[in-house]
MIMIRO-52769 format. One line per 5 residues: number of its first residue (from 0); for each residue x, y, z negated of C-alpha. Coordinates in pm, 1 decimal, decimal comma. Layout:
% MIMIRO-52769
NUM> X:Y:Z  ...
***
This chain:
% MIMIRO-52769
0> 346,5:21358,4:-23874,5  364,2:21393,0:-23508,3  588,4:21680,7:-23370,9  454,8:22001,7:-23198,1  385,9:21909,3:-22841,5
5> 556,1:22250,1:-22702,3  885,7:22277,2:-22882,4  927,3:21952,3:-23062,9  891,2:22105,6:-23411,9  674,3:21882,6:-23646,3
10> 324,0:22050,0:-23715,6  387,3:22092,2:-24102,1  714,6:22278,8:-24041,0  563,5:22501,5:-23791,3  299,7:22599,9:-24032,0
15> 522,6:22670,9:-24315,5  715,6:22885,0:-24077,2  418,0:23081,0:-23999,8  332,3:23100,4:-24374,2  698,3:23246,1:-24469,3
20> 660,0:23511,4:-24212,6  332,6:23642,1:-24282,0  182,3:23512,9:-24623,8  403,0:23719,8:-24855,8  540,2:24017,9:-24653,8
25> 848,9:24185,7:-24751,1  665,1:24515,7:-24875,5  446,2:24289,2:-25122,2  783,1:24160,6:-25260,4  952,7:24512,6:-25282,2
30> 658,7:24646,5:-25474,7  621,0:24361,7:-25707,6  981,8:24363,2:-25791,1  1009,9:24715,8:-25841,7  714,9:24720,8:-26093,7
35> 861,0:24408,5:-26257,0  1182,9:24561,5:-26297,4  1030,9:24843,2:-26509,7  839,5:24604,9:-26723,9  481,5:24654,2:-26570,1
40> 370,3:24320,7:-26490,4  -4,4:24433,7:-26432,2  152,2:24638,9:-26150,0  337,5:24349,0:-26008,4  19,1:24147,8:-26036,7
45> -135,2:24433,4:-25832,1  124,5:24453,0:-25577,2  86,1:24076,1:-25512,4  -305,2:24076,7:-25498,4  -337,3:23896,7:-25838,2
50> -654,0:24010,3:-26032,5  -571,3:24004,4:-26409,3  -837,4:23861,3:-26613,7  -692,1:23879,4:-26964,6  -779,6:24039,9:-27276,4
55> -458,5:24045,3:-27510,9  -636,2:24175,8:-27785,1  -912,3:23893,2:-27770,1  -649,7:23641,7:-27745,3  -465,9:23762,8:-28062,0
60> -809,6:23748,1:-28236,3  -889,7:23394,9:-28132,9  -534,8:23227,8:-28130,9  -325,8:23449,9:-28343,4  12,7:23656,0:-28292,8
65> 238,3:23357,2:-28224,0  26,3:23272,4:-27910,2  8,8:23643,6:-27813,3  375,8:23676,2:-27839,6  467,4:23383,9:-27629,9
70> 209,0:23484,1:-27351,2  341,9:23838,0:-27345,0  679,2:23702,7:-27313,5  555,8:23501,2:-27007,6  390,3:23782,8:-26849,9
75> 700,5:23987,7:-26855,0  899,8:23703,4:-26680,8  616,8:23635,4:-26419,2  727,0:23698,3:-26074,3  397,9:23721,5:-25906,8
80> 518,1:23736,5:-25560,1  730,4:23437,1:-25620,5  405,7:23261,6:-25750,5  220,1:23338,7:-25438,9  508,7:23221,7:-25233,4
85> 514,8:22881,8:-25413,5  118,5:22827,4:-25436,3  -33,3:22506,2:-25253,6  -146,5:22587,6:-24925,2  -371,6:22392,9:-24670,2
90> -335,2:22297,2:-24292,3  -366,7:22401,1:-24043,3  -358,4:22796,3:-24095,0  -137,8:22770,3:-24423,4  -421,9:22965,7:-24634,4
95> -423,0:22928,1:-25014,8  -545,1:22614,0:-25109,3  -913,8:22733,4:-25218,7  -1108,7:22647,8:-25547,2  -789,8:22582,6:-25730,3
100> -685,5:22632,2:-26107,0  -313,3:22596,4:-26152,4  -166,8:22564,3:-26514,4  133,5:22803,3:-26534,0  209,8:22759,5:-26914,5
105> 69,0:22574,3:-27229,3  45,8:22707,5:-27559,0  59,2:22499,9:-27867,7  -222,4:22585,9:-28082,3  -390,0:22422,3:-28397,5
110> -733,6:22434,1:-28215,0  -884,0:22157,7:-28046,4  -790,2:22276,8:-27682,0  -440,5:22443,0:-27653,7  -488,3:22757,3:-27425,6
115> -323,6:22765,3:-27087,8  -203,4:23049,5:-26871,4  -377,3:22957,5:-26527,3  -404,3:23116,5:-26171,3  -709,9:23062,0:-25980,6
120> -792,8:23073,7:-25594,4  -1149,6:23158,1:-25492,4  -1351,4:22914,7:-25286,0  -1326,5:22900,7:-24915,3  -1605,3:23108,1:-24845,2
125> -1487,4:23391,5:-25062,2  -1102,1:23395,4:-25001,0  -1101,4:23691,4:-24804,5  -773,0:23889,2:-24884,8  -621,9:23570,6:-25027,1
130> -659,7:23727,1:-25360,6  -581,8:23507,2:-25676,3  -668,6:23567,9:-26050,0  -451,1:23532,8:-26350,2  -630,8:23425,0:-26671,8
135> -635,0:23191,8:-26989,5  -814,8:22895,5:-26993,4  -955,3:22805,2:-27339,9  -1134,2:22495,4:-27294,5  -1441,7:22380,4:-27079,8
140> -1718,8:22637,3:-27079,8  -1479,9:22925,6:-27187,6  -1358,7:23232,1:-27002,6  -1502,1:23513,0:-26824,1  -1531,7:23341,2:-26471,8
145> -1748,9:23016,8:-26566,5  -1900,1:23029,1:-26178,8  -1543,6:22901,9:-26052,8  -1602,3:22591,8:-25869,4  -1309,6:22401,3:-26051,6
150> -1216,8:22592,5:-26356,3  -1028,7:22291,0:-26525,7  -685,2:22296,2:-26439,6  -582,2:22052,6:-26182,6  -352,6:21745,0:-26277,1
155> -194,1:21732,3:-25911,1  -112,9:22088,2:-25880,8  33,2:22205,7:-26187,6  342,8:22447,8:-26242,8  395,2:22434,2:-26623,8
160> 674,6:22171,2:-26561,5  821,1:22371,3:-26264,6  862,3:22712,2:-26410,4  1136,8:22788,4:-26184,8  868,5:22862,1:-25908,5
165> 712,6:23137,5:-26084,3  944,4:23248,0:-26368,1  1175,8:23519,1:-26254,0  1428,2:23381,8:-26548,7  1441,4:23031,6:-26435,3
170> 1411,8:23067,3:-26045,2  1783,6:22966,9:-26017,6  1683,7:22611,1:-26116,2  1506,8:22541,2:-25795,4  1809,7:22372,9:-25637,7
175> 1855,5:22131,8:-25907,5  1532,2:22042,1:-25939,3  1449,1:21946,6:-25582,8  1765,0:21773,2:-25527,1  1956,4:22034,6:-25301,8
180> 2257,2:22038,2:-25519,7  2411,5:21737,0:-25372,7  2146,2:21466,9:-25471,7  2170,6:21139,1:-25288,8  1937,7:21110,7:-24992,5
185> 1565,9:20972,2:-25049,0  1523,0:20595,4:-25055,4  1228,7:20379,9:-25069,0  1195,6:20229,6:-25427,4  1190,5:19839,3:-25455,0
190> 871,3:19686,1:-25396,9  643,6:19585,6:-25094,2  728,6:19776,4:-24765,4  523,6:20009,0:-24638,0  427,0:20164,3:-24962,8
195> 586,4:20512,0:-24912,5  615,1:20696,8:-24584,5  999,0:20821,6:-24637,9  1104,6:20866,0:-24264,2  829,8:21094,0:-24132,7
200> 723,4:21254,1:-24447,5  894,5:21511,6:-24703,1  867,8:21302,2:-25018,8  1154,1:21367,7:-25262,9  1174,2:21004,7:-25353,8
205> 1519,8:21053,3:-25507,2  1394,6:21310,8:-25778,5  1075,9:21086,5:-25865,3  1225,6:20919,4:-26165,4  1366,9:21240,9:-26328,6
210> 1053,6:21431,3:-26248,3  844,6:21124,6:-26386,4  1040,9:21146,1:-26701,4  977,3:21533,4:-26766,5  576,4:21440,9:-26693,0
215> 553,4:21162,0:-26935,0  757,9:21330,6:-27202,1  507,0:21633,0:-27160,6  221,3:21390,9:-27205,1  394,6:21247,8:-27510,2
220> 482,9:20932,1:-27373,1  874,8:20833,7:-27354,1  807,2:20553,2:-27067,4  527,9:20441,3:-26899,7  334,6:20447,0:-26584,4
225> 223,7:20701,4:-26353,8  80,7:20774,9:-26028,2  159,5:20979,0:-25689,1  -90,5:21094,7:-25443,0  46,7:20970,0:-25089,9
230> -264,3:21127,5:-24891,9  -614,1:21131,4:-24887,1  -734,0:20826,9:-25085,7  -412,1:20690,9:-25104,3  -190,6:20684,9:-25454,3
235> 49,9:20447,6:-25577,4  127,5:20373,6:-25910,6  475,3:20328,3:-26067,4  635,2:20243,3:-26373,8  927,8:20432,8:-26543,5
240> 1155,7:20186,4:-26719,5  1532,7:20226,2:-26855,6  1725,5:19959,1:-27049,8  1769,8:20208,4:-27319,2  1829,7:20575,4:-27356,8
245> 2178,0:20594,7:-27245,3  2066,4:20490,4:-26910,3  1908,6:20696,9:-26628,4  1557,2:20571,9:-26583,2  1420,1:20422,4:-26264,3
250> 1062,4:20360,7:-26131,2  911,2:20040,2:-25980,6  597,6:19904,4:-25881,2  400,3:19784,0:-26188,4  407,5:19398,9:-26216,5
255> 42,2:19370,2:-26212,0  -205,1:19596,2:-26046,3  -392,2:19805,3:-26269,1  -788,4:19849,3:-26246,8  -898,9:20132,6:-26067,1
260> -1021,7:20318,3:-26406,6  -698,8:20278,3:-26573,1  -484,0:20406,3:-26278,9  -715,1:20703,3:-26256,5  -633,2:20801,3:-26595,2
265> -253,7:20776,0:-26561,5  -36,6:21089,6:-26541,5  -24,9:21223,7:-26195,0  336,7:21359,7:-26054,3  273,6:21691,2:-25951,5
270> 286,8:21788,6:-25590,6  563,8:22021,0:-25659,0  772,2:21717,3:-25765,2  675,2:21482,7:-25522,7  764,1:21672,3:-25210,9
275> 1079,3:21836,3:-25084,4  1025,2:22198,6:-25101,5  923,5:22355,5:-24746,7  1196,6:22620,1:-24775,0  1447,6:22364,3:-24803,6
280> 1331,4:22176,4:-24496,6  1312,1:22480,4:-24300,4  1664,8:22575,9:-24383,2  1781,9:22232,6:-24299,3  1624,7:22220,4:-23978,9
285> 1734,9:22576,0:-23868,6  1380,5:22723,0:-23840,3  1451,3:23009,2:-24088,4  1728,8:23204,5:-24207,9  1794,9:23253,9:-24603,7
290> 1732,6:23637,6:-24511,9  1366,6:23554,1:-24435,5  1298,1:23361,6:-24758,4  1209,2:23521,9:-25096,4  1518,5:23680,1:-25244,9
295> 1487,7:23452,3:-25570,8  1453,2:23127,4:-25331,8  1722,2:23246,7:-25086,3  1964,4:23303,4:-25403,1  1895,3:22960,7:-25505,8
300> 1892,5:22765,1:-25163,9  2107,1:22970,9:-24941,8  2432,5:22763,0:-25036,7  2232,6:22444,6:-24930,6  2143,9:22491,6:-24574,9
305> 2266,9:22615,1:-24243,9  2221,0:22988,7:-24150,6  2139,2:22990,7:-23755,5  2092,0:23326,0:-23587,2  1776,0:23501,7:-23673,0
310> 1505,0:23499,9:-23397,9  1326,9:23803,7:-23294,4  1056,5:23959,7:-23506,7  712,9:23866,4:-23354,1  441,6:24093,0:-23372,8
315> 583,8:24409,2:-23298,7  457,9:24666,2:-23060,2  695,4:24897,3:-22871,3  744,5:25250,4:-23024,4  689,7:25580,6:-22854,2
320> 1038,5:25580,8:-22736,2  1009,1:25249,4:-22557,4  709,2:25314,9:-22331,9  557,7:25028,6:-22123,3  594,1:25047,3:-21776,2
325> 313,2:24956,7:-21524,5  278,1:24967,5:-21142,5  -1,9:25201,7:-21041,1  -39,3:25329,3:-20678,4  300,4:25211,9:-20588,1
330> 481,1:25396,8:-20837,5  607,1:25306,5:-21209,5  414,1:25479,0:-21458,9  481,2:25487,3:-21842,0  198,8:25420,5:-22101,8
335> 326,5:25519,3:-22463,8  193,1:25687,5:-22775,4  129,1:26063,4:-22745,6  -49,9:26283,0:-22992,4  -172,0:25955,8:-23205,6
340> -313,4:25755,6:-22906,6  -204,3:25525,1:-22634,9  -212,5:25718,8:-22319,5  -81,9:25706,2:-21941,6  202,1:25970,8:-21973,2
345> 249,5:26007,9:-21580,7  -114,9:26119,8:-21531,9  -244,2:26464,2:-21639,8  -531,8:26489,2:-21874,7  -780,0:26639,8:-21605,0
350> -694,6:26322,0:-21390,8  -740,7:26079,6:-21671,2  -1088,5:26239,5:-21740,3  -1223,8:26197,8:-21397,5  -1075,9:25856,2:-21366,0
355> -1268,2:25753,9:-21696,5  -1570,1:25921,7:-21551,0  -1559,9:25695,6:-21245,7  -1515,2:25396,4:-21460,4  -1821,6:25472,4:-21662,4
360> -2036,2:25502,1:-21343,1  -1905,1:25166,2:-21235,5  -1588,1:25230,5:-21033,2  -1243,3:25063,3:-21035,1  -1010,1:25187,8:-21295,9
365> -664,3:25270,9:-21234,7  -402,5:24993,9:-21335,5  -282,4:25232,8:-21625,3  -639,5:25251,6:-21764,3  -675,7:24861,3:-21726,8
370> -352,8:24834,0:-21919,5  -474,9:25064,5:-22177,5  -816,0:24928,5:-22181,7  -680,3:24555,4:-22252,3  -428,3:24693,3:-22507,8
375> -767,4:24806,9:-22705,1  -963,8:24497,6:-22675,8  -722,5:24210,1:-22663,1  -349,3:24319,9:-22707,8  -60,2:24093,6:-22690,5
380> 13,3:24160,2:-23062,6  -347,4:24020,9:-23145,6  -212,4:23678,1:-23294,3  19,5:23855,9:-23519,2  -274,9:24055,9:-23641,1
385> -472,2:23740,6:-23678,7  -215,7:23591,1:-23893,3  -176,2:23903,4:-24117,4  -553,2:23918,5:-24151,1  -580,7:23562,0:-24231,5
390> -318,2:23584,2:-24495,9  -495,3:23900,4:-24651,3  -236,2:24151,6:-24527,8  -463,4:24415,8:-24411,3  -222,9:24690,7:-24435,4
395> 36,0:24499,2:-24211,3  -211,5:24419,2:-23964,2  -319,6:24782,1:-23943,0  46,5:24900,3:-23933,8  59,7:24670,2:-23606,3
400> -234,3:24800,0:-23451,9  -134,8:25185,2:-23514,3  209,2:25109,6:-23399,8  41,4:24986,1:-23073,0  -263,5:25193,0:-23021,5
405> -167,4:25499,4:-23242,0  -339,0:25601,1:-23566,6  -587,9:25807,9:-23386,3  -721,0:25542,1:-23157,7  -1104,0:25442,8:-23141,4
410> -1124,7:25071,0:-23111,6  -1330,3:24934,8:-22837,6  -1539,9:24629,1:-22819,4  -1344,6:24311,7:-22792,9  -1153,1:24050,2:-22980,9
415> -936,6:24297,4:-23176,5  -1228,4:24494,2:-23313,1  -1413,2:24167,7:-23394,5  -1118,4:24034,0:-23618,9  -1103,3:24365,6:-23794,6
420> -1477,2:24348,9:-23848,5  -1486,3:24030,6:-23967,3  -1220,0:24108,0:-24206,8  -1396,5:24362,6:-24370,4  -1727,6:24165,1:-24406,8
425> -1542,0:23869,1:-24549,7  -1393,0:24109,2:-24829,9  -1761,7:24200,0:-24911,0  -1807,5:23819,9:-24996,0  -1513,4:23810,7:-25213,8
430> -1636,5:24101,6:-25397,2  -1973,6:23924,7:-25448,9  -1798,8:23626,1:-25585,6  -1578,7:23833,0:-25823,9  -1861,4:24005,6:-25965,5
435> -2061,2:23699,0:-26011,9  -2331,0:23813,3:-25799,2  -2309,6:23530,1:-25561,3  -2160,5:23214,4:-25745,0  -2210,5:22943,8:-25475,7
440> -2203,7:22970,2:-25103,6  -2496,3:23178,8:-24975,5  -2570,4:22921,0:-24692,4  -2579,9:22639,7:-24963,5  -2759,0:22791,4:-25258,0
445> -3085,2:22608,5:-25293,5  -3300,1:22638,5:-25634,5  -3303,8:22321,8:-25790,7  -3030,8:22150,8:-25636,4  -3006,5:21940,4:-25304,3
450> -3266,6:21665,3:-25425,1  -3518,5:21911,9:-25531,1  -3845,6:21934,7:-25343,3  -3815,5:22185,9:-25053,1  -3433,5:22161,9:-25061,1
455> -3263,1:22309,3:-24756,0  -3540,3:22545,9:-24706,8  -3592,1:22904,0:-24780,2  -3843,3:23067,9:-25021,8  -4080,9:23111,9:-24713,4
460> -4073,0:22729,2:-24625,4  -3857,2:22782,5:-24319,1  -3496,5:22645,9:-24263,7  -3226,9:22929,1:-24314,1  -3066,4:22985,6:-23994,9
465> -2699,5:22938,0:-23991,9  -2449,4:23230,0:-23979,0  -2069,5:23301,4:-24062,0  -2168,0:23210,2:-24423,6  -2285,5:22879,1:-24344,5
470> -2026,8:22606,9:-24438,6  -1865,7:22430,0:-24123,6  -2023,7:22064,4:-24201,9  -2376,8:22156,4:-24215,6  -2326,5:22377,6:-23887,1
475> -2189,0:22103,4:-23688,0  -2462,7:21864,5:-23816,9  -2729,7:22089,2:-23691,8  -2560,0:22174,7:-23368,8  -2495,0:21798,1:-23284,6
480> -2851,1:21652,4:-23375,7  -2990,1:21424,9:-23110,5  -3292,7:21552,6:-22916,0  -3592,4:21375,5:-22994,4  -3678,2:21077,3:-22756,6
485> -4014,8:21184,8:-22700,6  -3886,5:21476,8:-22491,1  -3733,2:21231,6:-22252,7  -4060,0:21042,1:-22169,0  -4336,4:21143,2:-21926,7
***
């Protein structure tokens, strides 16, 4: 992957550094840890913005007390903030991968389909707040949220074989499972060259054999073939072999190419096993310190990475004791928070009222008032506010705004107000999805499906106008449609 043109940091690591700074704020970790320490797993999930869709009494009635006992034990060990920390994310913003169902644990049951503890992410159009839901998957067609776009647990993104990524009692296994405890460097397996991008991609090739052995053992296969997804429409098939049980298994390309149908049915190496954890990459590159990582992650990985000096915390606004200084009418004036609002300290209130009236009538504004107006409309901390809102940290975004403008400030029209209003409107979409009132994207909902007569048109027979809810692909298609040739002729 090409490095960032500005600072030489790979784009992937730049994204993960922003994710580690904004996606799971320290306040969430502290609240979730405090609730988990007293045995309140539901409160810990609420602190980590995870909705619990579990009915333990119904689980006992359907699957018995044995499954319920194991489920309760897993819920008590669940660290929801650690789970959010390790959830799959997408570029370029680092948001949670939408429409995903991730298996956390499987429970053996005499029934046809063993129940699975899963966590789900909403679809992209309803991902405001970056909330997740915790539920028990009991087979196709079962469960309270049948309108989820992908209710079946994903084979590629599964954490039941990587409990150290969400189980607080096993978080110390992270260093051993990712090869940070002295494992040899990654090397390409034998086979045709160019099959694996080892040099410019974070593939944990050295751990694939051990992880594939765990995968095949969980599938009831002591040895066999498995697949690794290397990218979009790219996957490699390997075969796990060993002379006997006393030798460590190795993997190699199969002797004969498998048909596409057979290759698609093979077990898939989970993404958590195929790649090097981003935290380990950030530590080795010196882009973060152990103090900026999740405490459970830092305890496992801190001895295996350098500890560079911590950089300045971005997105903080000057406090009342550190006013902003502006050149105004040949003098240096101060702008700071007074009585809950951002004001020009060196101008008396009567003068400020006269100047504001002059601006309302179309006159020029004082430099102090121009700086205050710019801070209300598009402040320097706007990127930090955007990042926090993008990852669902509304409280953190409002704290930045209040620290900059004051708790009693009235927002003016501009990018800052638009970001806050957009975040509030998108939370309504998430509420509609959670309640089941809107199960598909409003811009894509067509009675009878896409091939039905009149598909793509509203009930009145007109094409619906695109808005913020319309998917990006149809919006681009409509905006880039070529003009008719008849309009170009005389």
